[in-house]
C-alpha positions in Angstrom: -8.1 -80.2 -23.8 -6.6 -80.3 -27.2 -3.2 -80.9 -28.5 -1.5 -78.3 -30.6 1.0 -80.2 -32.5 1.3 -83.3 -34.7 4.5 -85.0 -35.6 5.6 -87.1 -38.6 5.4 -90.2 -36.4 1.7 -89.5 -35.7 0.9 -89.2 -39.3 2.7 -92.6 -39.9 0.2 -94.4 -37.7 -2.9 -92.5 -38.9 -5.0 -94.6 -41.2 -8.5 -94.6 -42.5 -11.1 -96.5 -40.4 -10.6 -100.2 -40.8 -13.5 -101.8 -42.8 -14.6 -103.9 -39.9 -14.9 -100.8 -37.7 -17.0 -98.7 -40.0 -20.1 -100.2 -38.4 -19.0 -99.0 -35.0 -18.9 -95.5 -36.3 -22.4 -95.8 -37.8 -23.8 -97.3 -34.7 -22.4 -95.1 -32.0 -22.3 -91.3 -31.6 -22.3 -90.5 -27.9 -19.3 -89.6 -25.7 -16.3 -87.2 -25.9 -15.4 -86.1 -29.4 -11.7 -85.3 -28.6 -9.2 -87.5 -26.8 -7.3 -90.7 -27.0 -9.3 -93.9 -26.3 -7.5 -97.1 -25.4 -8.6 -100.7 -24.8 -7.2 -104.2 -24.5 -8.9 -107.6 -24.9 -8.1 -111.2 -24.3 -9.8 -114.4 -25.3 -9.3 -116.4 -22.2 -7.2 -114.9 -19.4 -4.5 -115.8 -20.2 -4.9 -116.4 -23.9 -4.5 -114.6 -27.2 -5.1 -110.9 -26.9 -5.2 -107.6 -28.6 -4.9 -103.9 -27.9 -5.8 -100.7 -29.7 -6.0 -96.9 -29.4 -7.6 -94.2 -31.4 -6.7 -90.5 -31.1 -9.5 -88.2 -32.2 -9.9 -84.5 -32.6 -13.4 -83.0 -33.1 -14.7 -86.5 -34.0 -12.0 -87.1 -36.6 -9.3 -89.7 -36.4 -5.8 -88.3 -36.0 -4.1 -91.6 -35.3 -4.9 -95.2 -34.5 -2.8 -98.3 -33.8 -3.5 -101.9 -32.8 -1.5 -105.0 -32.0 -1.8 -108.5 -30.6 0.0 -111.1 -28.5 -0.4 -114.8 -28.9 -0.4 -115.5 -25.1 -1.2 -112.7 -22.7 -3.7 -111.3 -20.2 -6.4 -108.7 -20.5 -4.5 -106.4 -18.1 -1.3 -106.6 -20.1 -3.2 -105.6 -23.2 -4.9 -102.7 -21.4 -1.4 -101.5 -20.2 0.1 -102.0 -23.7 -2.7 -99.9 -25.3 -2.0 -97.1 -22.9 1.8 -97.2 -23.4 1.4 -97.1 -27.2 -1.0 -94.3 -27.0 1.2 -92.2 -24.7 4.2 -92.9 -27.0 2.3 -91.6 -30.0 1.6 -88.3 -28.3 4.1 -85.4 -28.5 5.6 -84.6 -25.1 3.8 -81.2 -25.0 0.4 -82.7 -25.8 -2.5 -81.4 -23.7 -5.3 -83.9 -24.1 -7.2 -86.5 -22.2 -6.5 -90.2 -22.5 -9.5 -92.4 -21.7 -9.3 -96.0 -20.5 -12.1 -98.3 -19.4 -9.7 -100.1 -17.1 -10.2 -98.6 -13.7 -7.2 -100.7 -12.5 -4.9 -99.0 -15.1 -6.2 -95.6 -14.4 -5.8 -96.0 -10.6 -2.3 -97.5 -11.2 -1.2 -94.2 -12.9 -3.3 -91.7 -11.0 -3.1 -93.1 -7.5 -0.5 -95.8 -6.9 2.5 -95.6 -9.2 4.2 -92.6 -7.5 4.1 -94.4 -4.1 5.3 -97.7 -5.6 8.2 -95.8 -7.2 9.2 -94.1 -3.9 9.2 -97.5 -2.2 11.5 -99.1 -4.8 8.6 -100.5 -6.8 7.1 -102.5 -4.0 3.6 -102.7 -2.7 2.8 -103.0 1.0 0.8 -106.2 0.2 3.1 -108.0 -2.3 4.6 -107.8 -5.7 3.2 -105.5 -8.5 1.7 -107.5 -11.3 3.1 -106.7 -14.8 5.8 -104.5 -13.2 7.7 -103.9 -16.4 4.6 -102.6 -18.1 3.6 -100.5 -15.1 7.0 -98.9 -15.0 7.0 -98.2 -18.7 3.5 -96.6 -18.5 4.5 -94.6 -15.5 7.5 -93.3 -17.3 5.4 -92.3 -20.3 2.8 -90.6 -18.1 5.5 -88.5 -16.4 6.9 -87.6 -19.8 3.5 -86.1 -20.7 2.7 -83.9 -17.7 -0.2 -82.1 -19.4 -2.0 -85.4 -20.4 -4.9 -86.4 -18.1 -5.7 -90.1 -17.8 -9.4 -90.6 -17.1 -11.7 -93.7 -16.7 -14.6 -94.1 -19.1 -17.4 -96.7 -18.7 -17.1 -99.6 -21.0 -19.8 -100.6 -23.5 -22.1 -97.6 -22.8 -22.3 -96.4 -26.4 -19.4 -93.9 -26.3 -18.4 -93.9 -30.0 -14.6 -93.7 -29.6 -14.4 -96.1 -26.6 -16.5 -98.6 -28.6 -14.1 -98.0 -31.5 -11.0 -98.7 -29.3 -12.7 -101.8 -28.1 -13.3 -102.9 -31.7 -9.6 -102.2 -32.5 -8.5 -104.3 -29.6 -10.7 -107.2 -30.7 -9.8 -106.8 -34.4 -6.9 -109.2 -34.0 -9.4 -112.0 -34.1 -10.0 -111.2 -37.8 -6.3 -111.3 -38.7 
């Protein structure tokens, strides 16, 4: 799937590959060439963490963004990366968003609709990171033509490796 529109806000977050990430682009070439790739990382869990996403079209960067938190968890960073990626996409985008967090993908694709129907309650207890889950679910519903798919981590997929490097680039700040 491809997206047919770009907005001013997308151009604002587009930037050239960061110097520390150029090696990732040289080292890896496998995997999908179009899509949005997200990742989160944490040093310790909890601990300082980072998130990042990269939107690519035909192997060229359309937009990328990264951020960090001083005290967080890996799952919060994975959720934040997805939220920021969805927020960057136009509402009419038709594209695949890739995450290597099976938990986040299942949260959106399998569980969130039921949790929402039950008043944001699980049968087995509270929902971890509820505010982020609700925000991600809202963004996913706002983008009905965007597919969220799981991608295997650290298997040489160029743009998943790049998103991982973006998420970890907070260490060099």
